[in-house]
N, C-alpha and C positions, 0 to 999 in steps of 0.2 A: 568900384562903390564898397563903402565900408559897412558892416556887419547893421550899423544902426542904421542904415537909408531904407532899407527895406524891413525892415520891425516891422513897426505900423501896419504896410499890409499885409502884412503874416499874422499880427494877431489878426485885423478883421476876416482872414479865409481863414482859419483853423478859429476865430473865435472861441479866443482864451489867451489870458497873461504870459508875457514871454519875458524873462530876465534875462538880462546880457550880464554876466558877470566873468569875470578870472579867478583858474585855479590852478593848484601844481598837477605836475602830472599824477604826483603820491594822488592825490584828493581824486583822482578819476579813476585809478586803478581804484582805491580803498571802496571808489561806490560802483562798479563795474563788479568787484566780489563778490558787495552783499546785493546787484538787482536783479530784482524779479523777470528782466530779459531786457539782451541784450542783442544789438544786431551784430552780424557773423561777418568774423575776422576771421585772418590767413596767419600767414606768421607771429609770432612777439612785435615783429615790430611793427606790425598792420592794429598793434590795440591801440595807439593815439594817432588818429590821423582825423582829418575833419571831413564829416559825416557821419562818425562812427556817433551808434547812441542807444542807450539804457535808461532801464524803467524802473524807479524805486519808488514808493508809497506815493502811486497816485502821480509820480512827476517825471514829467524826459529830458535828459539831459541831452545835449545836441554839442561836436563840437565843432565850433566852429574854423577856428586856427589854431596853429601851432609856431608860437616862439621859444624854441629853446625847451624847457620846462613846464613854462608858463603858457595856461589855452584861453582858448576864451571858452565860453559855455554859455550857451544858450539854454536855461530853463521852461520846459515850457510846461505850465499846472494844469492838473486837473486829468483823467484818464479818456479823454474823449478822442483821442486822434486814433485813426484806425491804421493796419497795420502800412496800407497802401499811402496815406498821409509822412506814416513817416519816413520809408522812405522814399516820398517825393521829397519831403524836405534835404535827406539825406545826401538825395543827388543830387543838389541844388547847393548845398556847400561844396562838396569833392568840385561844383563842377565851375566853380569861383573862386574856388583858391586855387584850379590849374589854370583856371585866366589870368590869375597875380603873380604866380609864378610865370606863366609864359612872360609876360610883359616885360616882370624883373628881368628874365634867361634874353629877353631880347636886346636889352637896353645895358647890358654885360660887354665888360671887355670878354677879352680871350682868357685875362690870365684871375679875374674873377668868376668867370664857366667856371675854370682847374679847380679856384678854393671853393665854389658852391659843394662841385662833388666832390673833394677832400673830406669838406667838413659830413656829407653827406654820410659816407663813407666810415669814418672814425668815428660817426656816433650810435652809425650801426654797429661798429667793433666793438667800443664803450659798453654800450646795454646787453652785447651778447658773453651769454656762458664761455665759451669756447671762443672765442676773437682770432683773427687773423692775424698775423701780424702786419706779415710782407703785402705788399701793394700789390692789387690787381695789375695785369702790366697797361691796359689804358687807360690807368692816373699817374705811372711813372713819367711823363712827358720825351719818352726816345727815352737815352742809360743819362740823361742831369740827373736826377734822384738817387742814381744808386753808387754815387758819388760821396764822399762826409760836407754833411756841413754841419753850421753850427746851430742848434734847437733855441728859442725865446720863446719861453710862454710870457704873456702882457694881460694884467687882471687893468682893468680902468676903474676907478670908483665913479666917474659919471655917464653918463649914456649920450651913444651919437643918435645920429638923422642915419638911420638903418643905409637908408639910397647911399645916402653919399660919406658911409664915414668909411668904407672901405678903401674907396678911392683917394679920399684925402691921405689915411695913415702908408696907402702903401707908394703915393708920393714923397712925403719924409723920409720914408726909410729909405726909399730907393737912391733920393739924399743922400740922404747921412749915414745908410752902410754898401749898397752897392746896388747898380740894374738885376741884376742875383737872384736878389729874394723872392720870395716864397712866403705870402702870407695868407693863412686860414682863419678864418672862423670859427671859433666852436660855439658856443652857449654866449652870451646878452652878455658884453664888455671885455671878453675872453677871448683871445688872439693866442695863434702857432707862429711863430718868426722864424723860418729859416735863414739861414744867412752862411753866403761864402764861402770857406775854408780861406781864401785869399785874404780875410780880415783877420788870421793870427799870424803873417807875416811882419819881419820887419823891416827897420830901413835897408836891408841889403839884399830887402822879397827871396831873401831863407826861412824855408815855414819851420815854426820851432818841434825838436826833436819830440815825437810822444814819449820819449822814457824820460823827459825831461819838466818829469807834469809838474812841476809846480812855477816853471816857465808858462804852461800850459792853461793852469790854474789863475794866474794872476793876470796875463795877459784876456782869457776870458772875465775875469774881474772888471779888466781895466774899459772894454769893451763896454759890458753889459751900464758900466756907471753912467757910462759919454751917451748912451742910448735911453737912457730914465734918464739924464738931463735933461735931454732935447725932446723929448715925448712931453713930460712934464712940463718945461716950460713952452712948447710950441702946440703941443696936440688940446688933449682933455686934462693939464694939473695933474693931481694926484696918482699916483699907478704902483701897483707893484708888477717888477720884472726877475724872472729866474730865467736862469744859463746853464748850461752841462756841458758835459764833450762834448764832440766833434761825431760825429752817427750818419749812417746813409739812409736818409729818410723811407727808401723805397723799403728799408730791409726793418724799419726797428719804428715805424708812426709813431705804433700805441704803446708801445713800452716808452718813449721817452714823455710824450703829453700827459701820459701817467703820472712818472717819476718828476717830470715840473710841476704838474697839481699837487702832487704831494710838496715840495717843498717852498713850496708859497702858501700852502695849510699848516705848515710845520713853523714858518718864521712867522709865519700872523700871529700865531697864534705862541710859540716862546719870545717873539721876539718884535713888539709891537715900538711899531715908531721908527725899524727899517724895513726897503724898500726894494733894496736889492739880494734878491736870495739863490745862494750858492749849493748844491744835495753835501757836496763834499765837507764843507761845512755842517750840516744837520745832522752829524751820525749819533751823537749821542741824546740828539734831542727823538729823533727816531726814534731809538730805544724805547724811552721816557715815554714819548706814546705808547705804544704797544703794550705799557703795563699798568691794570686796569684802575679805572679811576682810584679807585676805594684804596687798592693797596699806595696808591702815590700820594693820597691827601693824607693816612695813617702815615704813613715815611714822616713824611713835612709835618708834620703837628710831633710828633716825638723829637723832629731835630729840634724844632721853634721853643719848644719849652725847655733848653735849654740855655737861651737868650734870645732878647730882644736883640740882640747888638746886630744880626742879623740882617733885620729891617731897616737900621739906620739907614739915611738919605746919605751922607757920608761914605759910610758904612761900604752899601750898594755899591756909590759909584766909585772908590776902589775898589774892588775888586774886580767889577766887572772890566775899567780899565790894566787890574794886573793882569786877568787873565785874558787876554787881548791882548796885551803883547807878548804871552806867552813865559806868563810866570820872571817879567826882565825887573826886579829893584828900579835901575838905574833909570831904563825909560817910563815906569812907572809913574816917576814923582816926577820927572821931568812933563811929563806928559799931563800931571794931574797941575804941575806947579804951585809944589811943594820941598821941601828938603828931600835928601833922602834919609835922614833920622826920623823927621815925620811920619815916612810913612814906614819906618820900621816899630815905629810906634803904634801902629795903628794894629797891623798884623802880629803885634806882640800881643796888643790887648787880646786880638780876637784868642788869642791862642790862649791866653789864660781865663780867657770864659770861656770855650767853646770847648778843648783842646783839641781842635785842629790846627794845625800850622801848615796855610795854604803853600809855603815854602819846599810842602816837603809834599811830592807828586800823589800819595793815595790821599793825604788830607786835601791837597785842590781837587781832587776829583768829588770827592764827598760833597765839598764845598758848591761845585759848580753844580752837582745834582741839587743838589737843596735851594740852589738861588733861581734855577731852572724853575722848579715844582712850583717856588715861590711868585714867580713870576705867570704862571698860567693860575693857579689856586686862588691871587687877591684878585680878578678878573669876573668870577667867577660866584 
């Protein structure tokens, strides 16, 4: 039974209008801070759960449902509710939510039950000021999660029906990667995926030596590319995917989740149009993102005053390709389908107008910073 099914009867019983709306968790927290009175809560993790209520300016808010950071809230107008009535509505919402969760759990597979337990634990740790980074024993599935696995974070652009999306995605991942994957839903449209280390095996079934970082990075990028293409074509279309180095989930679940989230956020911010994101390619972006925006904007303004050449489409494309090919003149000319002398002419023109020669390491770094900052500021 949905909330709206019993809304009218509840209005009649309380003899006052009730509004159903959605709020962010931040809205609820702010409301509670300014409330005249609130329901009793336990730990910080209990501050957002079905049945909790608060009163402010003669309106009583009740949390009816929680979906990630989105809350369904009942707003009861007027100040006519007694304490007993508030307790009764609160108890009813808690009971309805408990019944809903029991029905969902009963229909789940073993892997989905584990995924939901991991989802709850990860959410608690990410909200905590002192998170626990190691999984508790009852969530480690024997010793499986103590072995290294390959972590991915998937964020979809479209939502799916909650009841079927887990099973559908799990089936696709098992067919493409392995039966040994672990899928964990995080927030709405966000999924943490753990793949087996055997995905890094070469044709001779030998795992790449961890000292050969380039080989591992190339392999991870190749796996992510194939996975993204499959998901984009066979599941929900447009999506973002991040991948990082293999790690044991039992020991680094929280740290890995934070790293992958940061990687996607940086990728979407600095590299619009790119859908596959790797943390080892984001060192400069991470550093620039940590600089206060006012300082970034001031530096970019001073740089762009030197010339408008930086923002010309042809020059932007030339520099992007030049940097992506490690400043290799010959390869850049081939990729752009232009003569090598034409490329050198463009680079010389940039040097004449700005004093920056991107064939020199120091100047190349400065120009790269200018381009990254321009990408961010032009969208704001």
